[in-house]
VOGU-3710 file (C-alpha; in Angstrom, 3 decimals, decimal comma):
1> meiynnrsda> 81,518/184,481/40,233  84,844/184,001/41,903  85,192/181,309/44,521  87,602/181,842/47,409  89,073/178,651/48,727  92,312/180,033/50,080  91,931/180,285/53,896  95,577/180,774/54,701  95,522/184,536/54,436  95,367/186,737/57,553
11> vsqefiklln> 91,848/188,039/56,902  90,307/184,550/56,610  92,028/183,332/59,747  90,742/186,308/61,757  87,176/185,702/60,524  87,297/182,027/61,557  88,587/182,973/64,984  85,811/185,519/65,566  83,140/183,027/64,398  84,317/180,294/66,761
21> tsfsktniee> 84,444/182,736/69,648  80,837/183,754/68,990  79,570/180,123/69,005  81,455/179,268/72,182  79,810/182,156/74,064  76,246/181,447/73,117  76,218/177,597/73,320  72,538/177,649/72,445  70,858/174,261/71,761  67,600/172,459/72,545
31> gkiiegkisk> 67,312/171,037/76,087  69,635/173,661/77,611  68,697/176,135/80,327  69,658/179,662/79,418  69,280/183,032/81,161  67,549/185,844/79,303  66,780/189,470/80,116  63,178/190,664/80,046  62,904/193,213/77,263  59,149/193,737/77,065
41> itdkyiylev> 56,020/192,850/79,074  52,498/192,897/77,640  49,109/191,786/78,959  49,647/188,212/77,697  53,322/187,725/76,973  56,813/188,372/78,290  59,618/188,911/75,760  63,188/187,863/76,513  66,420/189,123/75,056  69,004/186,413/74,579
51> pnmksepild> 72,327/187,319/72,889  73,115/185,653/69,561  69,557/184,318/69,029  67,863/185,175/65,769  64,553/185,999/67,509  63,298/186,854/70,994  61,809/183,966/73,048  58,239/184,630/74,213  56,684/183,393/77,484  53,027/183,225/78,479
61> rneikslgle> 52,350/185,367/81,594  50,119/182,609/83,052  53,176/180,387/83,258  54,955/183,019/85,347  51,880/183,389/87,583  51,750/179,637/88,260  55,373/179,793/89,452  54,654/182,781/91,708  57,349/184,888/89,985  55,112/187,643/88,610
71> dkcqvgaklk> 56,291/190,179/91,173  59,914/189,584/90,233  59,325/189,894/86,512  60,162/193,458/85,443  61,805/194,901/82,342  65,525/194,357/82,679  65,204/191,462/85,144  66,812/188,142/84,305  64,848/184,906/83,943  65,967/181,295/83,351
81> vlierledka> 64,136/179,244/80,744  64,485/175,865/79,042  64,897/175,818/75,276  62,377/173,273/74,005  62,706/174,066/70,282  64,988/176,508/68,469  62,392/176,985/65,766  58,749/175,888/65,448  56,593/175,943/62,318  56,120/179,699/62,674
91> gnvvvsatka> 59,858/180,266/63,085  59,615/181,155/66,816  61,846/179,950/69,661  59,864/177,753/72,117  60,978/178,078/75,751  59,539/177,093/79,174  60,182/178,713/82,546  58,229/175,984/84,407  60,389/173,161/83,103  63,544/175,111/83,780
101> hkiegwqkli> 62,330/175,686/87,355  61,615/171,952/87,830  64,947/170,846/86,408  66,874/173,256/88,619  64,816/172,119/91,612  65,543/168,481/90,828  69,258/169,226/90,572  69,147/170,831/94,009  67,401/167,754/95,427  70,111/165,547/93,944
111> ehyekeelit> 72,780/167,676/95,615  71,011/167,447/98,997  70,566/163,679/98,563  74,210/163,075/97,698  75,385/165,226/100,590  72,774/163,627/102,935  71,492/167,073/103,858  68,060/167,750/105,340  65,602/169,776/103,300  62,758/172,065/104,345
121> gritarckgg> 59,244/171,266/103,145  55,621/171,240/104,167  52,903/168,583/103,967  50,318/169,864/101,483  47,901/166,961/101,043  47,148/163,359/101,872  47,338/160,565/99,316  47,078/156,781/99,179  49,761/155,320/101,432  51,045/158,614/102,801
131> aivehidtgs> 51,189/162,345/102,025  52,544/164,881/99,515  55,396/167,181/100,615  56,356/170,402/98,782  59,984/171,484/98,787  59,862/175,101/99,910  63,003/176,215/98,051  62,124/174,787/94,626  58,418/173,888/94,844  59,163/170,265/93,892
141> lmflpgsqis> 56,614/167,714/95,099  57,805/164,627/97,003  56,137/161,528/98,494  56,041/160,936/102,257  55,097/157,278/103,101  52,725/156,778/106,026  55,343/154,701/107,868  57,805/157,599/107,621  55,597/160,334/109,069  56,490/159,671/112,695
151> dkplketdft> 58,291/157,200/114,920  55,071/156,462/116,833  51,386/156,117/115,944  49,698/159,441/115,229  46,135/160,428/115,985  44,047/162,332/113,459  44,433/165,575/115,388  48,218/165,186/115,566  48,446/164,692/111,789  46,259/167,747/111,111
161> klmnepqkfk> 48,694/169,913/113,101  51,506/168,877/110,742  49,734/170,093/107,600  51,252/173,131/105,820  53,850/173,651/108,572  57,482/174,114/107,434  59,584/171,291/108,848  62,689/169,265/108,118  62,681/166,104/105,983  65,326/163,636/104,879
171> likldrqrgn> 65,574/162,431/101,282  65,592/158,614/101,444  65,067/157,689/97,774  65,411/159,349/94,342  64,273/157,895/91,026  66,323/159,820/88,455  64,561/158,296/85,446  61,028/159,049/86,605  61,922/162,160/88,582  60,310/160,902/91,800
181> acvsrrevis> 61,537/161,715/95,302  60,681/160,025/98,599  61,262/161,734/101,964  61,050/160,797/105,633  60,077/162,819/108,683  60,609/159,821/110,956  64,347/159,758/110,190  64,658/163,376/111,357  62,761/162,697/114,591  64,651/159,473/115,278
191> ssnkdskakl> 68,041/161,092/114,759  67,158/163,915/117,137  65,939/161,444/119,759  68,757/158,998/119,184  70,979/160,319/121,951  68,169/160,566/124,470  66,983/157,048/123,577  70,468/155,636/123,989  70,729/157,179/127,452  67,356/155,791/128,483
201> iskynvgdii> 68,093/152,285/127,175  71,454/152,226/128,947  69,632/152,781/132,257  67,736/149,477/132,038  68,788/145,846/131,981  66,830/142,613/131,490  64,836/141,959/134,654  64,481/145,632/135,664  61,066/147,135/136,315  60,028/150,269/134,393
211> kdaecksits> 57,723/152,347/136,549  54,734/154,359/135,289  55,035/153,765/131,547  52,138/155,593/129,897  49,924/153,723/127,415  49,812/155,744/124,191  47,896/153,426/121,872  46,485/149,888/121,664  46,452/147,540/118,664  45,214/143,991/118,157
221> fgafltvdga> 48,722/142,613/118,776  49,751/144,676/121,806  49,994/148,038/123,546  52,471/150,891/122,919  53,805/152,630/126,023  56,127/155,622/126,448  59,001/155,871/128,919  59,788/159,432/130,047  58,105/160,728/126,886  61,124/159,790/124,765
231> ldilchihea> 61,258/156,015/124,362  58,366/154,007/122,908  58,067/150,339/123,913  55,698/147,569/122,868  54,094/145,103/125,239  52,919/142,207/123,071  49,546/140,593/123,769  51,288/137,359/124,804  53,166/139,313/127,476  50,123/141,172/128,741
241> sysrishpee> 48,731/138,482/131,046  49,194/134,871/132,111  45,499/134,389/131,391  44,336/133,996/127,805  42,907/137,301/126,547  41,246/138,211/123,253  42,482/141,812/123,015  45,026/144,001/124,875  42,149/146,333/125,770  41,249/143,815/128,484
251> ifevgktydv> 44,479/144,784/130,285  45,501/148,246/129,069  43,750/151,598/128,754  45,056/154,593/126,798  46,295/157,382/129,069  46,931/155,201/132,125  50,355/154,231/133,440  51,608/150,697/134,058  54,655/148,985/135,528  56,365/146,591/133,099
261> aviskdeikq> 59,399/144,309/133,282  62,272/144,424/130,767  62,594/141,033/129,034  64,933/141,977/126,140  67,339/144,754/125,189  68,775/145,743/121,784  71,104/148,744/121,941  71,785/148,689/118,181  68,111/148,960/117,260  67,469/150,996/120,412
271> qlgvsrkkif> 64,597/148,774/121,472  63,392/147,333/124,760  61,110/144,312/125,015  58,772/144,506/128,007  56,214/142,321/129,751  53,304/143,230/131,955  52,732/139,695/133,276  56,350/139,246/134,425  55,873/141,640/137,332  53,397/139,146/138,833
281> pdpfddidny> 54,065/135,615/140,128  53,782/132,866/137,513  50,683/130,771/138,317  52,312/127,741/136,674  54,855/127,684/139,504  52,107/126,137/141,662  51,364/123,346/139,179  52,664/120,744/141,641  49,547/121,405/143,703  47,496/119,784/140,939
291> avntkhevti> 47,532/116,155/139,829  46,188/114,111/136,952  42,763/112,466/137,526  41,793/114,994/140,199  38,513/116,902/140,000  38,425/120,730/140,058  36,026/123,542/139,295  37,163/125,704/136,377  35,966/129,002/134,885  35,389/129,285/131,139
301> dkitefgafc> 37,464/132,215/129,818  37,176/131,812/126,033  35,237/129,570/123,640  36,637/128,564/120,233  35,642/126,254/117,384  37,661/123,369/118,824  36,841/123,759/122,521  37,143/126,147/125,445  39,990/127,704/127,428  39,345/127,543/131,156
311> slkpglttll> 41,249/128,673/134,242  41,910/126,581/137,321  42,786/129,841/139,035  43,501/133,337/137,661  46,341/132,984/135,157  46,464/129,161/135,125  44,851/128,305/131,792  43,685/124,849/130,682  42,207/123,476/127,459  38,878/121,674/127,319
321> hnsqlswtkk> 38,681/120,057/123,876  35,355/119,312/122,185  36,169/115,600/122,243  36,071/115,723/126,064  32,604/117,252/126,352  30,261/114,279/125,995  30,224/110,484/125,957  27,417/110,190/123,446  27,513/113,299/121,214  29,993/112,804/118,385
331> nasakkmfkv> 29,992/116,477/117,335  29,653/118,131/120,728  30,353/121,887/120,662  31,472/124,061/123,571  29,650/127,006/121,962  26,324/125,189/122,317  26,930/123,847/125,817  28,657/126,663/127,727  29,037/130,436/128,015  32,020/132,580/129,006
341> gmkipciitd> 32,156/132,991/132,788  30,437/129,681/133,593  31,931/127,468/136,289  31,943/123,750/135,498  33,498/120,637/137,084  36,353/119,001/135,190  39,009/116,335/135,712  42,667/116,969/134,817  43,755/114,449/132,171  47,286/115,686/131,373
351> inkddrriai> 49,920/118,096/132,716  52,894/119,013/130,510  55,356/121,128/132,468  57,758/121,599/129,548  55,092/122,990/127,211  53,153/124,614/130,081  49,941/122,900/129,041  47,095/121,390/131,043  44,324/119,293/129,498  40,995/118,692/131,223
361> syrltqpney> 37,834/116,671/130,581  34,221/117,514/131,310  32,708/114,187/130,292  34,728/112,304/132,913  32,639/114,072/135,551  29,454/112,767/133,914  28,177/109,164/133,962  29,185/107,162/130,896  25,825/106,260/129,355  27,386/103,411/127,391
371> evftrkypvg> 28,522/101,750/130,625  25,030/102,263/132,052  23,562/100,783/128,862  25,829/97,739/129,097  24,695/97,162/132,653  20,963/97,643/132,079  20,679/96,251/128,548  23,256/93,492/128,000  23,615/91,639/124,710  20,461/89,622/124,040
381> tiaeatvvsk> 18,058/92,127/125,610  14,811/92,638/123,678  13,018/95,976/124,101  10,954/98,532/122,224  12,880/101,424/120,659  12,077/104,687/118,850  13,559/105,674/115,497  15,484/108,962/115,920  17,100/109,189/112,462  17,518/107,292/109,228
391> neyalfvkfe> 19,923/107,134/106,301  19,975/105,186/103,051  20,975/101,875/104,636  20,230/101,948/108,391  17,998/103,146/111,230  19,239/104,822/114,408  17,046/104,069/117,382  17,090/104,657/121,135  15,371/103,277/124,212  12,917/105,409/126,170
401> dkevedvqif> 15,150/105,514/129,238  16,476/108,818/130,646  19,676/107,187/131,860  20,576/106,143/128,309  18,520/108,588/126,247  21,590/109,822/124,341  22,773/106,340/123,345  21,985/105,789/119,682  21,610/102,189/118,526  22,607/101,180/115,007
411> lhmnnitydn> 20,103/98,962/113,134  21,143/97,908/109,628  18,368/97,425/107,076  19,405/93,790/106,546  18,587/93,136/110,214  14,984/94,348/109,936  13,367/91,238/108,444  14,188/87,717/107,293  11,918/88,085/104,294  13,279/89,082/100,923
421> nvdeefakyt> 11,236/92,312/100,826  13,857/94,206/102,874  13,495/97,461/100,922  9,729/97,516/101,376  9,994/96,842/105,093  12,777/99,420/105,530  10,670/102,096/103,797  7,905/101,686/106,401  9,978/103,258/109,184  10,349/107,008/109,679
431> kgskitvkvl> 11,482/109,255/112,526  9,354/108,521/115,581  8,352/104,990/114,499  8,350/102,245/117,138  10,256/99,013/116,561  11,142/96,052/118,779  14,849/95,242/118,664  17,346/92,860/120,176  20,770/94,061/121,376  23,380/92,210/119,294
441> eiipnenkvr> 26,683/93,951/120,155  28,036/96,608/122,569  31,481/98,246/122,228  31,788/100,739/125,141  35,290/101,919/124,192  34,078/102,938/120,732  30,649/104,119/121,923  28,844/101,697/119,604  25,695/99,612/120,030  24,293/97,350/117,301
451> agarecgpdp> 20,835/95,782/117,297  18,477/93,827/115,045  14,712/93,535/114,680  14,465/90,201/112,891  16,536/88,532/115,623  13,676/89,089/118,073  11,822/86,070/116,643  12,754/82,627/115,314  14,638/82,478/112,039  12,307/80,780/109,504
461> fveyfkdkav> 15,352/79,691/107,535  16,732/77,794/110,511  13,299/76,462/111,472  12,761/74,991/108,022  16,223/73,655/107,306  17,262/72,539/110,799  16,160/68,959/110,088  17,242/68,977/106,431  20,502/67,756/104,950  22,451/68,039/101,714
471> sqtitvkvks> 21,072/65,811/98,887  17,651/65,703/100,577  14,626/66,207/98,334  12,128/68,993/99,015  9,023/70,182/97,183  8,867/73,787/96,045  6,429/75,983/94,123  7,563/78,117/91,174  6,976/81,824/91,883  8,578/83,282/88,753
481> sdtkgllvvp> 10,998/82,443/85,957  13,341/84,271/83,605  16,282/83,575/81,354  18,574/83,158/84,356  16,504/80,500/86,087  13,649/80,038/88,537  12,518/81,701/91,758  10,900/79,072/94,041  9,240/78,949/97,469  9,489/75,787/99,652
491> egtnlefpik> 6,050/74,542/100,647  4,909/75,778/104,036  7,237/78,838/104,092  7,529/82,374/102,732  11,193/81,903/101,923  12,316/82,548/98,363  15,293/80,850/96,729  16,688/80,912/93,193  17,435/77,863/91,057  19,998/78,763/88,453
501> ksniaisaqd> 19,561/77,727/84,828  22,581/75,435/85,135  20,773/73,517/87,929  17,475/72,954/86,091  18,306/69,711/84,176  21,092/67,346/83,208  20,387/67,717/79,516  21,286/71,108/78,072  18,162/70,945/75,918  15,958/70,532/78,993
511> arssrfvngd> 17,731/73,225/81,022  15,080/75,795/80,122  13,154/77,842/82,651  10,320/78,112/80,101  9,445/74,474/80,845  7,835/75,685/84,060  5,054/78,150/84,743  4,171/80,046/87,876  2,480/77,785/90,439  4,098/74,503/89,284
521> ridcaiaels> 5,013/72,119/92,110  8,380/70,490/91,503  10,858/68,451/93,460  14,475/69,500/93,858  17,468/68,496/95,936  19,516/70,498/98,447  22,964/70,981/96,865  24,486/73,185/99,612  23,366/74,124/103,115  24,915/76,326/105,822
531> lppagrkvtl> 23,133/77,164/109,079  24,077/79,890/111,631  26,558/80,554/113,048  28,601/79,044/110,205  26,431/80,820/107,643  22,943/81,225/106,252  22,939/79,804/102,728  21,198/77,120/100,671  21,513/76,022/97,027  18,646/74,093/95,376
541> siklleeqdk> 19,064/71,952/92,248  16,662/69,970/90,036  19,689/68,666/88,152  21,053/67,073/91,324  17,751/65,294/91,910  17,844/63,923/88,326  21,367/62,644/88,851  20,333/60,958/92,095  17,295/59,337/90,498  19,331/58,261/87,510
551> alalerygre> 21,889/56,637/89,756  19,102/54,890/91,665  17,568/53,608/88,409  20,909/52,214/87,333  21,250/50,615/90,738  17,865/48,855/90,560  17,750/48,315/86,760  14,871/50,572/86,346  11,714/49,929/88,395  8,317/50,761/86,815
561> nsgaqlpfkt> 7,706/53,755/88,984  11,322/54,894/89,032  11,810/58,091/87,115  8,372/57,981/85,575  8,091/61,715/85,722  11,695/62,517/84,766  13,439/62,416/81,360  15,890/59,473/81,014  16,726/59,499/77,342  20,038/57,729/77,886
571> lkedlekknk> 18,826/55,104/80,390  18,809/52,233/77,787  22,363/52,971/76,687  23,525/53,185/80,291  21,970/49,813/81,117  23,630/48,151/78,106  27,018/49,504/79,137  26,505/48,147/82,649  25,597/44,629/81,350  28,719/44,478/79,184
581> k> 30,869/45,176/82,227
//
């Protein structure tokens, strides 16, 4: 077989030229959109004739139906398709008319977007956050955000009228990677109304009054009104009335017209700020007619968690805080005491002209029960009281007196009894129990009263120790003992006092609580003593008594009856040392 590798001859050069010309005309490759001529139509398929392709591309007729091009598809007609694969497993060319249609439609959208041209579409369905718009020319679907549907709030009926109606839209965003388009109807409306809005805004200046502005809609933050049907304005809730209101519906009603005053103007944004209250006199201008510490009748307009807003006169709002409701109730609530519309007496406590604030007090109009209590029940008064509440360490009681029925008296558990069984005594009292108390302290400014029950009678501690002194000997009875020491009761009393182990004896060997049993009568000395008001404390010591007796024995050289009942193991040695000296 002969191999030709000489391409310089005229025949070879002509063949190469013809081959290159053929490739340049077809330019067939995957991902390209080509135009083919319909050569045959069957019940299921449409056959295309494309020059220079080894086989005819085949299309499913259902694909043509979905595009709405079935009427245009006839033998000899031309149709654009996208080459997906030049050859599949069966050797066929795979093409798609739908994808070609979408790509061409997307290219047209890009051209309109770059040229900032309006497109024609129709709203086909609602979706989350807006609606779906179909481009009429290409059938491409685009997203219409809810904020871009109109330049003013739309009712349900108004939106329904827009469905499936051909109208102009502006492309505001294209995502080339994802193939998403976002359009706006509001931009079209705003641009058409721009000139008319500019003319309307130029007519008004700050301070002018706009007559008969119609209320179109009401929200929680204000009311939207229309001027001459072309300019929408917002009257904020704070500009609706000098009085405090909960919702603009208290002032405005949809469909009615209102006069408003222009308070701001922005020609760039084409916006006017308006106020309904500015067309009326400012009630705060008459504030000089009111003075601090004067009494007035106010009307409750609104009740909140922290108090109530009241009006001295229509439009002149004041604040009544919960802390100014009662002298005696710590957690007084305006919700529990008053209702909206009630008229109550109050006293003005503060006027701030700069901040336009007025503070009032309800409790100043009521008698201060703590002052009444101080006058009727001064410190030292003894009376019967009723337990109204109780916590883990105190009782709260009150006197059965209507003038002071809300005054709660604090009674600490340590002030119930002088005995050591405080917990047992405290447990006896419940809500409703009667108890006799003595007023110990009154602090009117802090609304506090303190009392005690044990102070109503003599203090057994003082009664027993008032004629006693430090180093004096007393006789006690052992009530109990443990490793820490003894618990003793002085004879003739119910008082209990401890004697520590270190105060039982001089000798460490004898300093044992086990030496004594319950009921033993022993002598001891008073080591420390404090009486009210300096204190209420005593320390007892057997050791101190031994030391005193030992010193006395040394002083008298040991009498027969001296220390007979006490251990003096070192007495002989001490006496010998004294004789040597």
